[in-house]
N, C-alpha and C positions, 0 to 999 in steps of 0.2 A: 458590273452585274447589278448594282444598286438601282441604276436607272432602268435596266431591263425588267427587274422584278416589280418595281413600282409601276412601270408602264403596263405590264401584263395584268397586275391586279386591277388597275383602272379599266383596262380593256374588258376584263371579265365582268366588271360591274356594268359597263355599257351594254355588253352582249345580253346580259340578263334582262334588260328593259326593252330590247328590240321588239319583241312581239306584243308587249303591253302597248307600245306606241302604235303598232299596226291596228289593234282592235279599237283603241280610243279615237283614232282619226277617221274611221270609216264613216261616221255620221249616220247612225241608225235612224231610219224612218219607217213608218208603217208601209207594208206592201200588200195591196189588196188584190193582186192579179188573180189569185186562186186560193182555195183552202190550203193547198200544199204550201204556198208562200207564207200564209199567215201562221200555219202550224210550225213550219220550219223556223220562221223568225222567232216565234215564241220560245221554242226549244233552244235556239241559239242564244237568246237573251237570258235564258235560265242557266247558261253555262253547261249545257248538256250536248257537247259536240257529237258524241257517238250516236245519240238519238236524232240529232238534227240533220246529220249527213244524208241519210237516205231520203228524208223528206225534202231537203233543199236540193238534192240531185233532181228530183222530179219537178220541183218548182222552177229551177233554173233552166230546165230543158223544155219548158212549155213555150209555145209561140208567143212572142211579145212580152216575155218575162223581163222584169226590171233588171238592169245589169248589176245592181247591187246584190242581187241574190247570188250571183257567181262569186262575188267578193266574200259574202258570208260563208258560202260553201267552202271556198278555199281556206278561209281562216279556221273554220271548223276542222278541216283536215290538218292544218298546222297544229291546232290544239291537241289533236289526237296523235301527233307525231308522224303523220303519214305525208311525208314531204313531197314525194313524187306525185301522189294524188293531188296534193295542193297545187303543185306547179301545173299539172294538167288542167285543173279547174280554172286557175287564173288565166292560162293561155286560151282556153275556150272563151272565157269572158272577154279577153282582150280583143279577140277577132271582131267583135261587134260593139265594143265599148265606144262611147261618145264623150261622156263626162268624167270617167274615172280611169282613163288610160294610165295616168301616172301612178295610181294606187295599185293597179294590176301589175305594172312593171316593178314597182317597189316590193310588192309581196312575193313576186317570183324571185327577185333578188334575195329577199330575206330567207326564202325556202332553200335556196342554194347555199346561202351563208350558214344556215343551221346544219347543213351537211358538210360544211368545210370545203365546198366546191367553189373556191374563192374567185377563180377566173370567170366563171359564169355569173357569180354574184356581182362582180365589178361591171361586167358587160351590161347587166340589167339596171344597175344603179345609174350607169352612164345614160342609158336610154330614158330612165325616169327623169333625170334632171334636164335632159334635152326637151322633154315634153313640158315639164314644169320646173323652170330654173330657180324658182323661189320656194321649192318644197324642202324645207329644212331637214326633216328626218332622213331623207335620202343622203344628204351630205354627212350626217352623223354616222349612218350605218356604212356608207362607202369608206369613211375614214377608218372605221373598225376593221373592215375587210382589208384595207391597205396596210394596217398595222400587222395583220396576220401574214401578209406577203412580204413584209420587211420594207415596204415603201414608206418610210417614216416621213420623208419630205412631203409626199403626196397626202399622207394622213394629216399632217399639221395644216396643210392648205385647206383640206376639207373641214377639219375641226374649226378652223378660223372662219370659214364661210358659214358653217352652222351657227356659230356664235353671233355672227353679224346678222343672221336672219332671225335668230331666237335668243337675243341677249339675256332674257330673263329666265332661260331654261334652268330647271332644278339641278341640272348637271353642269352648269356653267363653271362653277368653281373647280370641280374635278377635272374638267376638260382643260381649263387654263393651267392647272398644275401639271397635267400630262404634257401640254405644249411646252411648258418651261423645262420639264425633264428631257423631252426630245431635243429641245434646243441645246441644252447643256451637253447631251450625248453627242450631238452633231458637232459642237464646238470642240469637244474632246477628241472626236474622231479626226477632225481636220488638223488638230494639233499633232496627233500621233502620225498622221499621214505626212505632214510637213517635216516632222523629225525624221521619219523613215526616208523620205526623199533626200533630205540633207545628208543623212548617213550614207545613202547609196551614192550620192554625188561625190562625197569625200572619199569613199572607197574607190570609186572609178578614177578620181583624180590621182589618188595614191598609186593605183595600179599603172596608170598612164605614166606617172613620174618614174616608176621602176622600169617600165618598158623603154622610156626615153633614155634613162641612165645606162641600161644594158646596151641599147643601140649605140650610144655615144662611146661606151667602152669598147665595143666591137670595132667601131670605126677607127678609134685611136690605135687599137691593136693592129688593124690591117695596115694603117699608115706606117706604123713602126716597122712592121715586117717588110713593107715595100722599100723603105729607106735603107734597111740593112742589106738588102739584096741588090740595090741599084748599083750599076757600074761594074758588076761582077765579071762582065765580058771583057773588061779592059785589064784585068789582073795579068801581070807578066809572069811567065814561068821562069824558074831559075835553071840555068844550064850548068851542069857540073859533070865531071867524069864519074860514071858509075862503075868503071872497070876496076879490077883489083890488080894492083901491081904485084908481080911476083918478087 
């Protein structure tokens, strides 16, 4: 339980930074396509998601709108806790995305992760790294999702990939500690499994020995019975007078 509790504490720390990473990596630039775009972006940058959402909806739906507007819109929905709306916005943006496909996929995965819909989250993290195999945040968050599903070996692999891509990460030390904890747990699980298998084998051998002994005893008993009855057909009867003399 020590390993599990420590691992879960670390996982909660990672999960808390997921959406901070999302916003910081978008790479905000000015969008001049329309007044809606400019106003929506301003509200977004002022951390006013509820006010930004209706404006960004209009801006993102305009013909020729910058694809980043759909990203901003989806993130605003995330900030408002409207996960299904965020997913819908990211999916709309994904259909026409050219430069930010990996971030649309990443944010869809994050939205599913926030709802603990882990199978869907893993599916979209997989798609994200297929589009951008060097996108470090996707490996970190996919590792977190794998921790939730109990795939500790897969989580260790993704945490290690994340560290190889971002060795100077502020979370590097915590991740390495978690990897060590998971490794120790795996080693302990292997030891317990080996002991259980050895006990099961010993019990099976003991049972087989008992069965062999019983079979041997029955065979010896059968042979003894056969020897005692052998030749009984050759026994001669005794002849004597059974009459009574008066």
